[in-house]
C-alpha positions as CSV (number, residue, x, y, z in Angstrom):
1,M,-149.8,175.8,-80.1
2,K,-152.5,173.8,-81.9
3,V,-153.0,173.6,-85.7
4,A,-156.1,172.7,-87.7
5,A,-156.7,172.7,-91.4
6,S,-160.0,173.4,-93.0
7,P,-161.5,170.4,-94.8
8,D,-161.7,172.5,-98.0
9,G,-157.9,172.9,-97.9
10,R,-158.0,176.7,-98.2
11,H,-156.9,177.7,-94.7
12,V,-154.8,176.6,-91.7
13,F,-155.5,177.9,-88.2
14,V,-152.9,178.2,-85.5
15,T,-153.4,179.1,-81.9
16,N,-151.0,181.6,-80.4
17,K,-151.2,181.1,-76.7
18,S,-148.7,183.8,-75.8
19,S,-150.7,186.5,-77.7
20,D,-154.2,185.0,-77.0
21,S,-154.9,184.9,-80.7
22,V,-155.4,182.6,-83.7
23,S,-153.5,183.1,-87.0
24,V,-155.4,182.4,-90.2
25,I,-153.1,181.2,-93.0
26,D,-154.1,181.1,-96.7
27,V,-152.6,177.9,-97.9
28,Q,-152.4,178.9,-101.6
29,A,-150.7,182.2,-100.8
30,M,-148.6,180.7,-98.0
31,A,-149.3,183.8,-95.9
32,V,-151.0,184.9,-92.7
33,V,-154.1,186.7,-93.8
34,A,-155.5,187.5,-90.3
35,T,-154.5,187.3,-86.6
36,V,-157.6,187.3,-84.4
37,V,-157.6,188.0,-80.7
38,V,-159.8,185.3,-79.1
39,G,-159.2,185.3,-75.3
40,K,-156.8,184.1,-72.7
41,G,-155.1,180.7,-73.4
42,P,-156.4,179.5,-76.7
43,I,-155.5,175.8,-76.8
44,G,-158.4,173.8,-78.4
45,L,-159.1,174.1,-82.1
46,A,-161.6,172.5,-84.5
47,V,-162.9,173.4,-87.9
48,S,-166.5,172.5,-89.1
49,R,-166.9,169.9,-91.8
50,D,-168.0,172.6,-94.3
51,S,-165.1,174.9,-93.3
52,S,-167.5,177.7,-92.4
53,R,-166.8,177.8,-88.7
54,V,-163.7,177.5,-86.4
55,F,-164.1,176.8,-82.7
56,V,-161.4,177.8,-80.3
57,G,-161.3,176.7,-76.6
58,C,-159.7,179.4,-74.5
59,K,-158.5,177.5,-71.4
60,D,-157.6,180.5,-69.2
61,A,-160.7,182.5,-70.1
62,G,-163.2,179.6,-69.7
63,T,-164.7,180.4,-73.0
64,V,-165.2,178.9,-76.5
65,V,-165.0,181.3,-79.4
66,M,-166.6,180.8,-82.8
67,L,-164.8,182.3,-85.8
68,D,-165.9,182.7,-89.4
69,G,-163.9,180.0,-91.3
70,Q,-163.2,182.2,-94.3
71,T,-162.3,185.6,-92.7
72,G,-161.4,184.6,-89.1
73,Q,-163.9,187.2,-87.8
74,V,-165.2,186.5,-84.3
75,L,-168.9,185.5,-84.6
76,H,-169.6,184.5,-81.0
77,T,-167.9,184.0,-77.6
78,T,-169.5,182.0,-74.9
79,I,-170.1,183.4,-71.4
80,P,-167.2,182.5,-69.2
81,Q,-168.0,179.6,-66.9
82,P,-166.7,179.5,-63.3
83,N,-164.0,176.9,-62.8
84,S,-164.1,176.0,-66.5
85,S,-161.1,175.4,-68.6
86,P,-162.1,174.2,-72.1
87,Y,-159.0,172.4,-73.3
88,G,-160.0,170.4,-76.3
89,V,-162.7,171.1,-78.9
90,A,-164.3,168.4,-81.1
91,I,-167.1,168.7,-83.8
92,R,-169.5,165.9,-84.3
93,P,-170.3,165.2,-88.0
C-alpha cells in the first residue's frame, strides 16, 4: 500500500494492491469518495504539484495510469510494455 496526499490538502490517495484499485479520500469529510480500478498491482503513486493529476504505476500490468486529481476518474492508461514493471512514480516540478 502506498499513500500520497494532494498538495492542496483536499485528498489522500491510497493504492489497494489486492483489489487493483486506488481509494480517493476526502480529507475534510474523512471519507472515501471513490475507489477506482486502475490495473494489476498498483504500487507507485504521485500527485502533480497543482493537484490536478494523480499517476499510478501498476507493476503487474506494466502500465502507468493517470487519474483526475479531484474526481479520481481514469484519464489515460499507457500501453503495457513487455517486461516492464513500473514500481515508483515521481513528478518533476
